[in-house]
C-alpha positions, 0 to 999 in steps of 0.5 A: 038691575045689571051691575056696571062693570068699572075699570076698578072692578076689572083691576080687582077681578084680575088681581084676585083671579090671577095676580094675588101674588104678583107685584104689579106696582113695579111695572111702571118703573120697568125698562122694555127688557125688564117688562118683557121678562116680567111678562114672560114669567107671569105668562108662564105662571098663568099657564101653570095654574089650571089644566089645559091653560084655561086660566090664560084662556079666561084672561084673554077672553076678558079683553078679546073675542075669539076672532081677536077683536077687541071687547068693547065692554071692557072698560080698561080699554079706556085706561090705555096709555097707562103703564099697567093696562098697556102691560095687561094688553101686552100680556094678552098679545103674548098669551093669544099667540101662544094658545092660538099657535100664531108665530110672533117675534121670538126676541120677545122671549129672549134677545137674538132668538129670532132673525125675522121680526117682521116675518116671524114664521121664518124663525119657528123652524128646525133650522133656528138652532138657537130656538132648538137650544132654548126649547131644551134649556129654558125654565119657562116649560109651559111656554116652551111646549106652546112654542113647540106647538107652533113649530109643529104647525109651521112644519105641517104647513111646510110639508102639506101637499108636498111630503105626504109621508112626512105629514103622516109621520108628524101626525103619528108621533106628535099628537097635539090635540090637547096640551095640558100645560099644568102637567109638566111631564106632558109638556116635556113629553110633547117637546121631546117628541117635536124636537126628536121628530123634526131632527129625524125629518131633517136628517131624512130629507138631508140624506135625500139631497146628498143622494142628488134627489130633488123634493119631488123625487124624495116625495115619490121615494117616500110614497113607494116605501109607504113611510118615512124615515127609511134607508133610501134603498137603491131600487126604490130611488131608481124607480122613483126617478123613473116614475117622475120622468114617466109622469112628466112625459105623460102630462097633457099640454099646458092648453088642456083644461084641467078637471077632475074627470080629466084627471081620472082619465089621465090616471088610468094609463099612467097608473099602468105605466107606474106598475110596469116601473115598480115591477121592473125594479122588483118592488113589491107594490100592487098599484091596484090595491086601493088599501095600500098607502102607496096608492094614496100617496102617489094619487095625491101627488099626481093630482096636485101635479096635474091640476096645479097645486092651487087647485088640488084637494084632499079627494082627487077621485071623488066621484070617479072611484071607478077609475 
């Protein structure tokens, strides 16, 4: 006969598995600020206990399914309204946001750390200097590494489909497939990599704007160079501006129905035109070399521009490789 899971059993299970050395009796008397600080401290300790945050995953799994829906078989939900169970759920929410890389109100971690509690994704950016400073100095290093991971995810969203070389730069230098929160050295290494890479990207794009380049022109300079960062060589900048102008002039009328086959037909003469531009500026780029990363970057840009950003995908010439 299957044993009935009671609320008392769940309290004891959580105490045994995670909270042996945690005084939970004081939760009821805490102010909001005290409870937030306590929750952060406990979350840090849980993330430290087992490799890859497995203890936090286990804890969250007692309350939520993988789709963030509530587990109806957990009897503790019947005790919602009690200080302790409400605190359990508060810890679940913080842990879930951290391990699944969901932006949340940063003021929960520290007052005045974020400016957009209703749109928290706006705070997980390199422009938030208070957050950058917090990542460098907070004693909560396991939480910090997961916050850094959320920042990296927000950067990927910002650059995807807009700055291909930047996206590849992050992928090359900030591998985030697995983060072992028990390994403090690994946490520090990831945090440092994210901060250094974001600073490099910010400086690179700021330099482009100082030279009077818009986002599209910066994207094309990066594409022609084949990587970032670089020194914005004068010939590459001139060529990129000409490329943007030539492509804009070659775009079909807005009434033309866009299609993948239409793009392939559009691309062939445009590529020849772009080859003339890079030759004129003595850039050593062969736009017929399908193994040249510049071809990939330029084709992605042209496809998005031709089809419209909302219609673009990762395989612009799928089925039309002969072009």
